[in-house]
PDB file of N, CA, C, O and CB in Angstrom:
ATOM      1  N   UNK A   1     -94.514  84.380 177.538  1.00  0.00           N
ATOM      2  CA  UNK A   1     -94.774  82.940 177.633  1.00  0.00           C
ATOM      3  C   UNK A   1     -93.426  82.241 177.775  1.00  0.00           C
ATOM      4  O   UNK A   1     -92.423  82.616 177.167  1.00  0.00           O
ATOM      5  CB  UNK A   1     -95.571  82.404 176.372  1.00  0.00           C
ATOM      6  N   UNK A   2     -93.458  81.224 178.596  1.00  0.00           N
ATOM      7  CA  UNK A   2     -92.259  80.432 178.828  1.00  0.00           C
ATOM      8  C   UNK A   2     -92.594  78.967 179.107  1.00  0.00           C
ATOM      9  O   UNK A   2     -93.736  78.637 179.428  1.00  0.00           O
ATOM     10  CB  UNK A   2     -91.465  81.015 179.987  1.00  0.00           C
ATOM     11  N   UNK A   3     -91.638  78.130 178.989  1.00  0.00           N
ATOM     12  CA  UNK A   3     -91.818  76.677 179.222  1.00  0.00           C
ATOM     13  C   UNK A   3     -91.416  76.348 180.662  1.00  0.00           C
ATOM     14  O   UNK A   3     -90.336  76.712 181.130  1.00  0.00           O
ATOM     15  CB  UNK A   3     -90.963  75.824 178.201  1.00  0.00           C
ATOM     16  N   UNK A   4     -92.302  75.665 181.328  1.00  0.00           N
ATOM     17  CA  UNK A   4     -91.966  75.116 182.649  1.00  0.00           C
ATOM     18  C   UNK A   4     -92.292  73.632 182.653  1.00  0.00           C
ATOM     19  O   UNK A   4     -92.742  73.084 181.646  1.00  0.00           O
ATOM     20  CB  UNK A   4     -92.740  75.859 183.793  1.00  0.00           C
ATOM     21  N   UNK A   5     -92.067  72.990 183.779  1.00  0.00           N
ATOM     22  CA  UNK A   5     -92.213  71.530 183.743  1.00  0.00           C
ATOM     23  C   UNK A   5     -92.824  71.043 185.105  1.00  0.00           C
ATOM     24  O   UNK A   5     -92.929  71.771 186.092  1.00  0.00           O
ATOM     25  CB  UNK A   5     -90.796  70.835 183.465  1.00  0.00           C
ATOM     26  N   UNK A   6     -93.203  69.769 185.046  1.00  0.00           N
ATOM     27  CA  UNK A   6     -93.797  69.072 186.164  1.00  0.00           C
ATOM     28  C   UNK A   6     -92.841  67.993 186.731  1.00  0.00           C
ATOM     29  O   UNK A   6     -93.294  67.028 187.347  1.00  0.00           O
ATOM     30  CB  UNK A   6     -95.125  68.440 185.730  1.00  0.00           C
ATOM     31  N   UNK A   7     -91.556  68.155 186.524  1.00  0.00           N
ATOM     32  CA  UNK A   7     -90.602  67.147 186.924  1.00  0.00           C
ATOM     33  C   UNK A   7     -90.678  66.833 188.448  1.00  0.00           C
ATOM     34  O   UNK A   7     -90.618  65.684 188.885  1.00  0.00           O
ATOM     35  CB  UNK A   7     -89.197  67.610 186.547  1.00  0.00           C
ATOM     36  N   UNK A   8     -90.811  67.920 189.206  1.00  0.00           N
ATOM     37  CA  UNK A   8     -90.824  67.708 190.687  1.00  0.00           C
ATOM     38  C   UNK A   8     -92.037  66.892 191.100  1.00  0.00           C
ATOM     39  O   UNK A   8     -91.915  66.046 191.986  1.00  0.00           O
ATOM     40  CB  UNK A   8     -90.829  69.073 191.448  1.00  0.00           C
ATOM     41  N   UNK A   9     -93.210  67.109 190.494  1.00  0.00           N
ATOM     42  CA  UNK A   9     -94.360  66.317 190.880  1.00  0.00           C
ATOM     43  C   UNK A   9     -94.176  64.854 190.423  1.00  0.00           C
ATOM     44  O   UNK A   9     -94.620  63.938 191.114  1.00  0.00           O
ATOM     45  CB  UNK A   9     -95.653  66.924 190.282  1.00  0.00           C
ATOM     46  N   UNK A  10     -93.536  64.633 189.282  1.00  0.00           N
ATOM     47  CA  UNK A  10     -93.261  63.245 188.888  1.00  0.00           C
ATOM     48  C   UNK A  10     -92.289  62.573 189.825  1.00  0.00           C
ATOM     49  O   UNK A  10     -92.456  61.402 190.166  1.00  0.00           O
ATOM     50  CB  UNK A  10     -92.719  63.193 187.479  1.00  0.00           C
ATOM     51  N   UNK A  11     -91.266  63.311 190.247  1.00  0.00           N
ATOM     52  CA  UNK A  11     -90.262  62.813 191.182  1.00  0.00           C
ATOM     53  C   UNK A  11     -90.938  62.442 192.523  1.00  0.00           C
ATOM     54  O   UNK A  11     -90.646  61.393 193.098  1.00  0.00           O
ATOM     55  CB  UNK A  11     -89.138  63.884 191.401  1.00  0.00           C
ATOM     56  N   UNK A  12     -91.804  63.275 192.991  1.00  0.00           N
ATOM     57  CA  UNK A  12     -92.501  62.966 194.242  1.00  0.00           C
ATOM     58  C   UNK A  12     -93.419  61.744 194.062  1.00  0.00           C
ATOM     59  O   UNK A  12     -93.557  60.935 194.980  1.00  0.00           O
ATOM     60  CB  UNK A  12     -93.326  64.194 194.719  1.00  0.00           C
ATOM     61  N   UNK A  13     -94.031  61.610 192.908  1.00  0.00           N
ATOM     62  CA  UNK A  13     -94.881  60.446 192.657  1.00  0.00           C
ATOM     63  C   UNK A  13     -94.037  59.148 192.752  1.00  0.00           C
ATOM     64  O   UNK A  13     -94.515  58.121 193.235  1.00  0.00           O
ATOM     65  CB  UNK A  13     -95.566  60.564 191.247  1.00  0.00           C
ATOM     66  N   UNK A  14     -92.784  59.221 192.284  1.00  0.00           N
ATOM     67  CA  UNK A  14     -91.906  58.044 192.345  1.00  0.00           C
ATOM     68  C   UNK A  14     -91.182  57.912 193.715  1.00  0.00           C
ATOM     69  O   UNK A  14     -90.445  56.958 193.967  1.00  0.00           O
ATOM     70  CB  UNK A  14     -90.863  58.121 191.210  1.00  0.00           C
ATOM     71  N   UNK A  15     -91.427  58.895 194.556  1.00  0.00           N
ATOM     72  CA  UNK A  15     -90.838  58.905 195.916  1.00  0.00           C
ATOM     73  C   UNK A  15     -89.311  58.778 195.868  1.00  0.00           C
ATOM     74  O   UNK A  15     -88.732  57.927 196.544  1.00  0.00           O
ATOM     75  CB  UNK A  15     -91.430  57.753 196.767  1.00  0.00           C
ATOM     76  N   UNK A  16     -88.681  59.611 195.083  1.00  0.00           N
ATOM     77  CA  UNK A  16     -87.223  59.628 194.957  1.00  0.00           C
ATOM     78  C   UNK A  16     -86.699  61.055 195.245  1.00  0.00           C
ATOM     79  O   UNK A  16     -87.393  62.061 195.095  1.00  0.00           O
ATOM     80  CB  UNK A  16     -86.785  59.148 193.521  1.00  0.00           C
ATOM     81  N   UNK A  17     -85.428  61.058 195.669  1.00  0.00           N
ATOM     82  CA  UNK A  17     -84.782  62.392 195.800  1.00  0.00           C
ATOM     83  C   UNK A  17     -84.246  62.740 194.373  1.00  0.00           C
ATOM     84  O   UNK A  17     -84.322  61.931 193.448  1.00  0.00           O
ATOM     85  CB  UNK A  17     -83.568  62.386 196.931  1.00  0.00           C
ATOM     86  N   UNK A  18     -83.713  63.957 194.248  1.00  0.00           N
ATOM     87  CA  UNK A  18     -83.251  64.390 192.931  1.00  0.00           C
ATOM     88  C   UNK A  18     -82.190  63.495 192.336  1.00  0.00           C
ATOM     89  O   UNK A  18     -82.250  63.170 191.150  1.00  0.00           O
ATOM     90  CB  UNK A  18     -82.725  65.774 193.013  1.00  0.00           C
ATOM     91  N   UNK A  19     -81.226  63.094 193.129  1.00  0.00           N
ATOM     92  CA  UNK A  19     -80.172  62.217 192.618  1.00  0.00           C
ATOM     93  C   UNK A  19     -80.686  60.879 192.117  1.00  0.00           C
ATOM     94  O   UNK A  19     -80.293  60.416 191.046  1.00  0.00           O
ATOM     95  CB  UNK A  19     -79.155  61.980 193.683  1.00  0.00           C
ATOM     96  N   UNK A  20     -81.545  60.274 192.876  1.00  0.00           N
ATOM     97  CA  UNK A  20     -82.150  58.974 192.485  1.00  0.00           C
ATOM     98  C   UNK A  20     -82.960  59.142 191.225  1.00  0.00           C
ATOM     99  O   UNK A  20     -82.885  58.301 190.330  1.00  0.00           O
ATOM    100  CB  UNK A  20     -83.049  58.404 193.617  1.00  0.00           C
ATOM    101  N   UNK A  21     -83.750  60.231 191.126  1.00  0.00           N
ATOM    102  CA  UNK A  21     -84.562  60.416 189.940  1.00  0.00           C
ATOM    103  C   UNK A  21     -83.765  60.686 188.735  1.00  0.00           C
ATOM    104  O   UNK A  21     -84.068  60.202 187.645  1.00  0.00           O
ATOM    105  CB  UNK A  21     -85.509  61.496 190.131  1.00  0.00           C
ATOM    106  N   UNK A  22     -82.706  61.486 188.925  1.00  0.00           N
ATOM    107  CA  UNK A  22     -81.807  61.777 187.773  1.00  0.00           C
ATOM    108  C   UNK A  22     -81.181  60.488 187.259  1.00  0.00           C
ATOM    109  O   UNK A  22     -81.093  60.287 186.048  1.00  0.00           O
ATOM    110  CB  UNK A  22     -80.684  62.790 188.177  1.00  0.00           C
ATOM    111  N   UNK A  23     -80.750  59.626 188.146  1.00  0.00           N
ATOM    112  CA  UNK A  23     -80.195  58.325 187.761  1.00  0.00           C
ATOM    113  C   UNK A  23     -81.267  57.512 187.014  1.00  0.00           C
ATOM    114  O   UNK A  23     -80.998  56.900 185.980  1.00  0.00           O
ATOM    115  CB  UNK A  23     -79.685  57.543 189.023  1.00  0.00           C
ATOM    116  N   UNK A  24     -82.445  57.524 187.550  1.00  0.00           N
ATOM    117  CA  UNK A  24     -83.550  56.743 186.918  1.00  0.00           C
ATOM    118  C   UNK A  24     -83.810  57.282 185.485  1.00  0.00           C
ATOM    119  O   UNK A  24     -84.106  56.506 184.576  1.00  0.00           O
ATOM    120  CB  UNK A  24     -84.888  56.834 187.799  1.00  0.00           C
ATOM    121  N   UNK A  25     -83.699  58.580 185.302  1.00  0.00           N
ATOM    122  CA  UNK A  25     -83.899  59.176 183.971  1.00  0.00           C
ATOM    123  C   UNK A  25     -82.681  59.086 183.056  1.00  0.00           C
ATOM    124  O   UNK A  25     -82.774  59.280 181.844  1.00  0.00           O
ATOM    125  CB  UNK A  25     -84.284  60.614 184.123  1.00  0.00           C
ATOM    126  N   UNK A  26     -81.536  58.786 183.669  1.00  0.00           N
ATOM    127  CA  UNK A  26     -80.328  58.625 182.877  1.00  0.00           C
ATOM    128  C   UNK A  26     -79.655  59.949 182.545  1.00  0.00           C
ATOM    129  O   UNK A  26     -79.028  60.084 181.494  1.00  0.00           O
ATOM    130  CB  UNK A  26     -80.648  57.894 181.611  1.00  0.00           C
ATOM    131  N   UNK A  27     -79.787  60.950 183.459  1.00  0.00           N
ATOM    132  CA  UNK A  27     -79.128  62.200 183.231  1.00  0.00           C
ATOM    133  C   UNK A  27     -78.354  62.613 184.520  1.00  0.00           C
ATOM    134  O   UNK A  27     -78.627  62.103 185.607  1.00  0.00           O
ATOM    135  CB  UNK A  27     -80.167  63.284 182.809  1.00  0.00           C
ATOM    136  N   UNK A  28     -77.426  63.508 184.373  1.00  0.00           N
ATOM    137  CA  UNK A  28     -76.603  63.941 185.509  1.00  0.00           C
ATOM    138  C   UNK A  28     -77.471  64.675 186.545  1.00  0.00           C
ATOM    139  O   UNK A  28     -78.401  65.397 186.186  1.00  0.00           O
ATOM    140  CB  UNK A  28     -75.441  64.861 185.022  1.00  0.00           C
ATOM    141  N   UNK A  29     -77.169  64.490 187.766  1.00  0.00           N
ATOM    142  CA  UNK A  29     -78.026  65.048 188.849  1.00  0.00           C
ATOM    143  C   UNK A  29     -77.986  66.610 188.850  1.00  0.00           C
ATOM    144  O   UNK A  29     -78.996  67.267 189.099  1.00  0.00           O
ATOM    145  CB  UNK A  29     -77.549  64.493 190.257  1.00  0.00           C
ATOM    146  N   UNK A  30     -76.827  67.154 188.576  1.00  0.00           N
ATOM    147  CA  UNK A  30     -76.766  68.636 188.525  1.00  0.00           C
ATOM    148  C   UNK A  30     -77.607  69.209 187.402  1.00  0.00           C
ATOM    149  O   UNK A  30     -78.245  70.248 187.565  1.00  0.00           O
ATOM    150  CB  UNK A  30     -75.323  69.104 188.358  1.00  0.00           C
ATOM    151  N   UNK A  31     -77.608  68.519 186.238  1.00  0.00           N
ATOM    152  CA  UNK A  31     -78.398  68.921 185.102  1.00  0.00           C
ATOM    153  C   UNK A  31     -79.863  68.788 185.455  1.00  0.00           C
ATOM    154  O   UNK A  31     -80.644  69.703 185.193  1.00  0.00           O
ATOM    155  CB  UNK A  31     -78.049  68.090 183.863  1.00  0.00           C
ATOM    156  N   UNK A  32     -80.261  67.645 186.055  1.00  0.00           N
ATOM    157  CA  UNK A  32     -81.646  67.425 186.448  1.00  0.00           C
ATOM    158  C   UNK A  32     -82.096  68.570 187.425  1.00  0.00           C
ATOM    159  O   UNK A  32     -83.218  69.065 187.317  1.00  0.00           O
ATOM    160  CB  UNK A  32     -81.802  65.995 187.124  1.00  0.00           C
ATOM    161  N   UNK A  33     -81.244  68.961 188.333  1.00  0.00           N
ATOM    162  CA  UNK A  33     -81.605  69.965 189.302  1.00  0.00           C
ATOM    163  C   UNK A  33     -81.971  71.263 188.565  1.00  0.00           C
ATOM    164  O   UNK A  33     -82.942  71.925 188.929  1.00  0.00           O
ATOM    165  CB  UNK A  33     -80.448  70.195 190.310  1.00  0.00           C
ATOM    166  N   UNK A  34     -81.200  71.627 187.535  1.00  0.00           N
ATOM    167  CA  UNK A  34     -81.468  72.811 186.790  1.00  0.00           C
ATOM    168  C   UNK A  34     -82.788  72.698 186.003  1.00  0.00           C
ATOM    169  O   UNK A  34     -83.516  73.679 185.851  1.00  0.00           O
ATOM    170  CB  UNK A  34     -80.315  73.095 185.864  1.00  0.00           C
ATOM    171  N   UNK A  35     -83.069  71.529 185.525  1.00  0.00           N
ATOM    172  CA  UNK A  35     -84.372  71.323 184.845  1.00  0.00           C
ATOM    173  C   UNK A  35     -85.529  71.467 185.803  1.00  0.00           C
ATOM    174  O   UNK A  35     -86.501  72.169 185.524  1.00  0.00           O
ATOM    175  CB  UNK A  35     -84.427  69.944 184.189  1.00  0.00           C
ATOM    176  N   UNK A  36     -85.416  70.775 186.966  1.00  0.00           N
ATOM    177  CA  UNK A  36     -86.531  70.831 187.925  1.00  0.00           C
ATOM    178  C   UNK A  36     -86.800  72.249 188.422  1.00  0.00           C
ATOM    179  O   UNK A  36     -87.950  72.620 188.654  1.00  0.00           O
ATOM    180  CB  UNK A  36     -86.243  69.923 189.113  1.00  0.00           C
ATOM    181  N   UNK A  37     -85.742  73.039 188.585  1.00  0.00           N
ATOM    182  CA  UNK A  37     -85.913  74.422 189.035  1.00  0.00           C
ATOM    183  C   UNK A  37     -86.222  75.396 187.914  1.00  0.00           C
ATOM    184  O   UNK A  37     -86.303  76.602 188.144  1.00  0.00           O
ATOM    185  CB  UNK A  37     -84.685  74.874 189.744  1.00  0.00           C
ATOM    186  N   UNK A  38     -86.395  74.885 186.702  1.00  0.00           N
ATOM    187  CA  UNK A  38     -86.712  75.649 185.534  1.00  0.00           C
ATOM    188  C   UNK A  38     -85.675  76.708 185.231  1.00  0.00           C
ATOM    189  O   UNK A  38     -85.978  77.787 184.722  1.00  0.00           O
ATOM    190  CB  UNK A  38     -88.038  76.272 185.693  1.00  0.00           C
ATOM    191  N   UNK A  39     -84.402  76.354 185.570  1.00  0.00           N
ATOM    192  CA  UNK A  39     -83.259  77.268 185.255  1.00  0.00           C
ATOM    193  C   UNK A  39     -82.820  77.005 183.823  1.00  0.00           C
ATOM    194  O   UNK A  39     -82.291  77.890 183.150  1.00  0.00           O
ATOM    195  CB  UNK A  39     -82.035  77.056 186.259  1.00  0.00           C
ATOM    196  N   UNK A  40     -83.046  75.776 183.366  1.00  0.00           N
ATOM    197  CA  UNK A  40     -82.689  75.377 181.995  1.00  0.00           C
ATOM    198  C   UNK A  40     -83.803  74.406 181.502  1.00  0.00           C
ATOM    199  O   UNK A  40     -84.500  73.767 182.290  1.00  0.00           O
ATOM    200  CB  UNK A  40     -81.224  74.683 181.943  1.00  0.00           C
ATOM    201  N   UNK A  41     -83.923  74.338 180.173  1.00  0.00           N
ATOM    202  CA  UNK A  41     -84.811  73.360 179.570  1.00  0.00           C
ATOM    203  C   UNK A  41     -83.956  72.339 178.801  1.00  0.00           C
ATOM    204  O   UNK A  41     -82.953  72.691 178.179  1.00  0.00           O
ATOM    205  CB  UNK A  41     -85.857  74.055 178.627  1.00  0.00           C
ATOM    206  N   UNK A  42     -84.369  71.091 178.858  1.00  0.00           N
ATOM    207  CA  UNK A  42     -83.579  70.052 178.144  1.00  0.00           C
ATOM    208  C   UNK A  42     -83.760  70.209 176.634  1.00  0.00           C
ATOM    209  O   UNK A  42     -84.784  70.688 176.149  1.00  0.00           O
ATOM    210  CB  UNK A  42     -84.013  68.607 178.592  1.00  0.00           C
ATOM    211  N   UNK A  43     -82.723  69.785 175.917  1.00  0.00           N
ATOM    212  CA  UNK A  43     -82.855  69.668 174.459  1.00  0.00           C
ATOM    213  C   UNK A  43     -83.876  68.642 174.117  1.00  0.00           C
ATOM    214  O   UNK A  43     -84.157  67.777 174.947  1.00  0.00           O
ATOM    215  CB  UNK A  43     -81.529  69.315 173.807  1.00  0.00           C
ATOM    216  N   UNK A  44     -84.450  68.680 172.948  1.00  0.00           N
ATOM    217  CA  UNK A  44     -85.498  67.827 172.559  1.00  0.00           C
ATOM    218  C   UNK A  44     -85.209  66.349 172.799  1.00  0.00           C
ATOM    219  O   UNK A  44     -86.059  65.615 173.304  1.00  0.00           O
ATOM    220  CB  UNK A  44     -85.794  68.061 171.161  1.00  0.00           C
ATOM    221  N   UNK A  45     -84.012  65.923 172.434  1.00  0.00           N
ATOM    222  CA  UNK A  45     -83.618  64.517 172.619  1.00  0.00           C
ATOM    223  C   UNK A  45     -83.750  64.105 174.097  1.00  0.00           C
ATOM    224  O   UNK A  45     -84.243  63.013 174.381  1.00  0.00           O
ATOM    225  CB  UNK A  45     -82.157  64.296 172.127  1.00  0.00           C
ATOM    226  N   UNK A  46     -83.336  64.922 175.001  1.00  0.00           N
ATOM    227  CA  UNK A  46     -83.426  64.558 176.422  1.00  0.00           C
ATOM    228  C   UNK A  46     -84.872  64.623 176.874  1.00  0.00           C
ATOM    229  O   UNK A  46     -85.316  63.752 177.622  1.00  0.00           O
ATOM    230  CB  UNK A  46     -82.545  65.488 177.294  1.00  0.00           C
ATOM    231  N   UNK A  47     -85.606  65.612 176.451  1.00  0.00           N
ATOM    232  CA  UNK A  47     -87.056  65.720 176.792  1.00  0.00           C
ATOM    233  C   UNK A  47     -87.781  64.462 176.323  1.00  0.00           C
ATOM    234  O   UNK A  47     -88.620  63.933 177.052  1.00  0.00           O
ATOM    235  CB  UNK A  47     -87.708  67.001 176.131  1.00  0.00           C
ATOM    236  N   UNK A  48     -87.483  63.985 175.150  1.00  0.00           N
ATOM    237  CA  UNK A  48     -88.121  62.788 174.626  1.00  0.00           C
ATOM    238  C   UNK A  48     -87.713  61.559 175.426  1.00  0.00           C
ATOM    239  O   UNK A  48     -88.542  60.689 175.692  1.00  0.00           O
ATOM    240  CB  UNK A  48     -87.771  62.599 173.154  1.00  0.00           C
ATOM    241  N   UNK A  49     -86.436  61.480 175.814  1.00  0.00           N
ATOM    242  CA  UNK A  49     -85.978  60.353 176.630  1.00  0.00           C
ATOM    243  C   UNK A  49     -86.633  60.336 177.993  1.00  0.00           C
ATOM    244  O   UNK A  49     -86.995  59.273 178.499  1.00  0.00           O
ATOM    245  CB  UNK A  49     -84.476  60.397 176.791  1.00  0.00           C
ATOM    246  N   UNK A  50     -86.792  61.528 178.603  1.00  0.00           N
ATOM    247  CA  UNK A  50     -87.490  61.633 179.900  1.00  0.00           C
ATOM    248  C   UNK A  50     -88.901  61.188 179.768  1.00  0.00           C
ATOM    249  O   UNK A  50     -89.372  60.415 180.602  1.00  0.00           O
ATOM    250  CB  UNK A  50     -87.452  63.053 180.440  1.00  0.00           C
ATOM    251  N   UNK A  51     -89.624  61.644 178.739  1.00  0.00           N
ATOM    252  CA  UNK A  51     -91.024  61.280 178.571  1.00  0.00           C
ATOM    253  C   UNK A  51     -91.173  59.805 178.288  1.00  0.00           C
ATOM    254  O   UNK A  51     -92.131  59.186 178.750  1.00  0.00           O
ATOM    255  CB  UNK A  51     -91.653  62.087 177.456  1.00  0.00           C
ATOM    256  N   UNK A  52     -90.266  59.233 177.554  1.00  0.00           N
ATOM    257  CA  UNK A  52     -90.317  57.798 177.299  1.00  0.00           C
ATOM    258  C   UNK A  52     -90.106  56.977 178.582  1.00  0.00           C
ATOM    259  O   UNK A  52     -90.794  55.990 178.841  1.00  0.00           O
ATOM    260  CB  UNK A  52     -89.264  57.421 176.260  1.00  0.00           C
ATOM    261  N   UNK A  53     -89.128  57.432 179.364  1.00  0.00           N
ATOM    262  CA  UNK A  53     -88.831  56.723 180.619  1.00  0.00           C
ATOM    263  C   UNK A  53     -89.995  56.806 181.589  1.00  0.00           C
ATOM    264  O   UNK A  53     -90.269  55.846 182.309  1.00  0.00           O
ATOM    265  CB  UNK A  53     -87.572  57.295 181.274  1.00  0.00           C
ATOM    266  N   UNK A  54     -90.690  57.947 181.620  1.00  0.00           N
ATOM    267  CA  UNK A  54     -91.825  58.151 182.515  1.00  0.00           C
ATOM    268  C   UNK A  54     -93.143  57.553 181.965  1.00  0.00           C
ATOM    269  O   UNK A  54     -94.123  57.391 182.692  1.00  0.00           O
ATOM    270  CB  UNK A  54     -92.003  59.642 182.768  1.00  0.00           C
ATOM    271  N   UNK A  55     -93.125  57.240 180.681  1.00  0.00           N
ATOM    272  CA  UNK A  55     -94.296  56.644 180.035  1.00  0.00           C
ATOM    273  C   UNK A  55     -95.423  57.642 179.819  1.00  0.00           C
ATOM    274  O   UNK A  55     -96.594  57.263 179.837  1.00  0.00           O
ATOM    275  CB  UNK A  55     -94.803  55.490 180.857  1.00  0.00           C
ATOM    276  N   UNK A  56     -95.091  58.898 179.617  1.00  0.00           N
ATOM    277  CA  UNK A  56     -96.065  59.983 179.374  1.00  0.00           C
ATOM    278  C   UNK A  56     -95.617  60.808 178.216  1.00  0.00           C
ATOM    279  O   UNK A  56     -94.453  60.732 177.824  1.00  0.00           O
ATOM    280  CB  UNK A  56     -96.245  60.874 180.613  1.00  0.00           C
ATOM    281  N   UNK A  57     -96.509  61.608 177.641  1.00  0.00           N
ATOM    282  CA  UNK A  57     -96.118  62.472 176.529  1.00  0.00           C
ATOM    283  C   UNK A  57     -95.287  63.667 177.053  1.00  0.00           C
ATOM    284  O   UNK A  57     -95.338  64.023 178.230  1.00  0.00           O
ATOM    285  CB  UNK A  57     -97.384  62.975 175.760  1.00  0.00           C
ATOM    286  N   UNK A  58     -94.536  64.253 176.135  1.00  0.00           N
ATOM    287  CA  UNK A  58     -93.696  65.385 176.498  1.00  0.00           C
ATOM    288  C   UNK A  58     -94.563  66.504 177.067  1.00  0.00           C
ATOM    289  O   UNK A  58     -94.169  67.197 178.005  1.00  0.00           O
ATOM    290  CB  UNK A  58     -92.889  65.885 175.277  1.00  0.00           C
ATOM    291  N   UNK A  59     -95.759  66.670 176.479  1.00  0.00           N
ATOM    292  CA  UNK A  59     -96.651  67.716 176.930  1.00  0.00           C
ATOM    293  C   UNK A  59     -97.191  67.545 178.324  1.00  0.00           C
ATOM    294  O   UNK A  59     -97.684  68.497 178.928  1.00  0.00           O
ATOM    295  CB  UNK A  59     -97.759  67.821 176.014  1.00  0.00           C
ATOM    296  N   UNK A  60     -97.103  66.332 178.841  1.00  0.00           N
ATOM    297  CA  UNK A  60     -97.522  66.097 180.217  1.00  0.00           C
ATOM    298  C   UNK A  60     -96.458  66.525 181.192  1.00  0.00           C
ATOM    299  O   UNK A  60     -96.733  66.684 182.381  1.00  0.00           O
ATOM    300  CB  UNK A  60     -97.858  64.640 180.431  1.00  0.00           C
ATOM    301  N   UNK A  61     -95.272  66.711 180.722  1.00  0.00           N
ATOM    302  CA  UNK A  61     -94.115  67.074 181.544  1.00  0.00           C
ATOM    303  C   UNK A  61     -93.768  68.554 181.374  1.00  0.00           C
ATOM    304  O   UNK A  61     -93.607  69.286 182.352  1.00  0.00           O
ATOM    305  CB  UNK A  61     -92.900  66.199 181.177  1.00  0.00           C
ATOM    306  N   UNK A  62     -93.657  68.980 180.110  1.00  0.00           N
ATOM    307  CA  UNK A  62     -93.272  70.371 179.777  1.00  0.00           C
ATOM    308  C   UNK A  62     -94.429  71.067 179.170  1.00  0.00           C
ATOM    309  O   UNK A  62     -95.129  70.506 178.327  1.00  0.00           O
ATOM    310  CB  UNK A  62     -92.071  70.426 178.823  1.00  0.00           C
ATOM    311  N   UNK A  63     -94.654  72.312 179.589  1.00  0.00           N
ATOM    312  CA  UNK A  63     -95.807  73.053 179.030  1.00  0.00           C
ATOM    313  C   UNK A  63     -95.506  74.590 179.096  1.00  0.00           C
ATOM    314  O   UNK A  63     -94.589  75.036 179.786  1.00  0.00           O
ATOM    315  CB  UNK A  63     -97.153  72.696 179.838  1.00  0.00           C
ATOM    316  N   UNK A  64     -96.298  75.336 178.371  1.00  0.00           N
ATOM    317  CA  UNK A  64     -96.207  76.778 178.344  1.00  0.00           C
ATOM    318  C   UNK A  64     -96.980  77.385 179.475  1.00  0.00           C
ATOM    319  O   UNK A  64     -98.011  76.849 179.882  1.00  0.00           O
ATOM    320  CB  UNK A  64     -96.698  77.317 177.036  1.00  0.00           C
ATOM    321  N   UNK A  65     -96.503  78.497 179.994  1.00  0.00           N
ATOM    322  CA  UNK A  65     -97.213  79.269 180.943  1.00  0.00           C
ATOM    323  C   UNK A  65     -97.227  80.743 180.459  1.00  0.00           C
ATOM    324  O   UNK A  65     -96.291  81.192 179.798  1.00  0.00           O
ATOM    325  CB  UNK A  65     -96.576  79.118 182.346  1.00  0.00           C
ATOM    326  N   UNK A  66     -98.263  81.458 180.787  1.00  0.00           N
ATOM    327  CA  UNK A  66     -98.335  82.853 180.370  1.00  0.00           C
ATOM    328  C   UNK A  66     -97.550  83.761 181.288  1.00  0.00           C
ATOM    329  O   UNK A  66     -97.294  84.921 180.967  1.00  0.00           O
ATOM    330  CB  UNK A  66     -99.768  83.305 180.313  1.00  0.00           C
ATOM    331  N   UNK A  67     -97.167  83.219 182.442  1.00  0.00           N
ATOM    332  CA  UNK A  67     -96.472  84.034 183.431  1.00  0.00           C
ATOM    333  C   UNK A  67     -95.006  84.256 183.024  1.00  0.00           C
ATOM    334  O   UNK A  67     -94.335  83.349 182.532  1.00  0.00           O
ATOM    335  CB  UNK A  67     -96.550  83.368 184.820  1.00  0.00           C
ATOM    336  N   UNK A  68     -94.542  85.471 183.244  1.00  0.00           N
ATOM    337  CA  UNK A  68     -93.164  85.778 182.993  1.00  0.00           C
ATOM    338  C   UNK A  68     -92.326  85.706 184.275  1.00  0.00           C
ATOM    339  O   UNK A  68     -91.103  85.836 184.233  1.00  0.00           O
ATOM    340  CB  UNK A  68     -93.053  87.142 182.367  1.00  0.00           C
ATOM    341  N   UNK A  69     -92.990  85.499 185.398  1.00  0.00           N
ATOM    342  CA  UNK A  69     -92.349  85.412 186.710  1.00  0.00           C
ATOM    343  C   UNK A  69     -91.892  83.988 186.984  1.00  0.00           C
ATOM    344  O   UNK A  69     -92.001  83.118 186.120  1.00  0.00           O
ATOM    345  CB  UNK A  69     -93.307  85.886 187.816  1.00  0.00           C
ATOM    346  N   UNK A  70     -91.382  83.751 188.183  1.00  0.00           N
ATOM    347  CA  UNK A  70     -90.919  82.455 188.581  1.00  0.00           C
ATOM    348  C   UNK A  70     -92.112  81.496 188.646  1.00  0.00           C
ATOM    349  O   UNK A  70     -93.225  81.914 188.964  1.00  0.00           O
ATOM    350  CB  UNK A  70     -90.184  82.532 189.931  1.00  0.00           C
ATOM    351  N   UNK A  71     -91.889  80.230 188.350  1.00  0.00           N
ATOM    352  CA  UNK A  71     -93.032  79.227 188.401  1.00  0.00           C
ATOM    353  C   UNK A  71     -93.533  79.057 189.840  1.00  0.00           C
ATOM    354  O   UNK A  71     -92.792  79.164 190.817  1.00  0.00           O
ATOM    355  CB  UNK A  71     -92.574  77.806 187.831  1.00  0.00           C
ATOM    356  N   UNK A  72     -94.814  78.790 189.899  1.00  0.00           N
ATOM    357  CA  UNK A  72     -95.382  78.477 191.245  1.00  0.00           C
ATOM    358  C   UNK A  72     -94.813  77.156 191.772  1.00  0.00           C
ATOM    359  O   UNK A  72     -94.507  76.243 191.006  1.00  0.00           O
ATOM    360  CB  UNK A  72     -96.952  78.391 191.184  1.00  0.00           C
ATOM    361  N   UNK A  73     -94.681  77.081 193.075  1.00  0.00           N
ATOM    362  CA  UNK A  73     -94.187  75.850 193.698  1.00  0.00           C
ATOM    363  C   UNK A  73     -95.197  74.767 193.503  1.00  0.00           C
ATOM    364  O   UNK A  73     -96.400  75.026 193.495  1.00  0.00           O
ATOM    365  CB  UNK A  73     -93.892  76.046 195.193  1.00  0.00           C
ATOM    366  N   UNK A  74     -94.733  73.569 193.347  1.00  0.00           N
ATOM    367  CA  UNK A  74     -95.589  72.374 193.229  1.00  0.00           C
ATOM    368  C   UNK A  74     -95.635  71.585 194.480  1.00  0.00           C
ATOM    369  O   UNK A  74     -96.310  70.557 194.536  1.00  0.00           O
ATOM    370  CB  UNK A  74     -95.125  71.494 192.126  1.00  0.00           C
TER     371      UNK A  74
END
């Protein structure tokens, strides 16, 4: 089991590129890129800040998957 996220789908909803969305969320664009690609997971403080900025719960962005392989494309 691993944690993956829906950041890319939220970014597309906002019609922004990664740099714009990272700025909107208040995080560095290279760090955001790693989050979106599921290469890294944000610490709790950043995950909470992202969820607050998007106006959704953390569970709507980050969730568990039973797959041990790479996440499916969104």
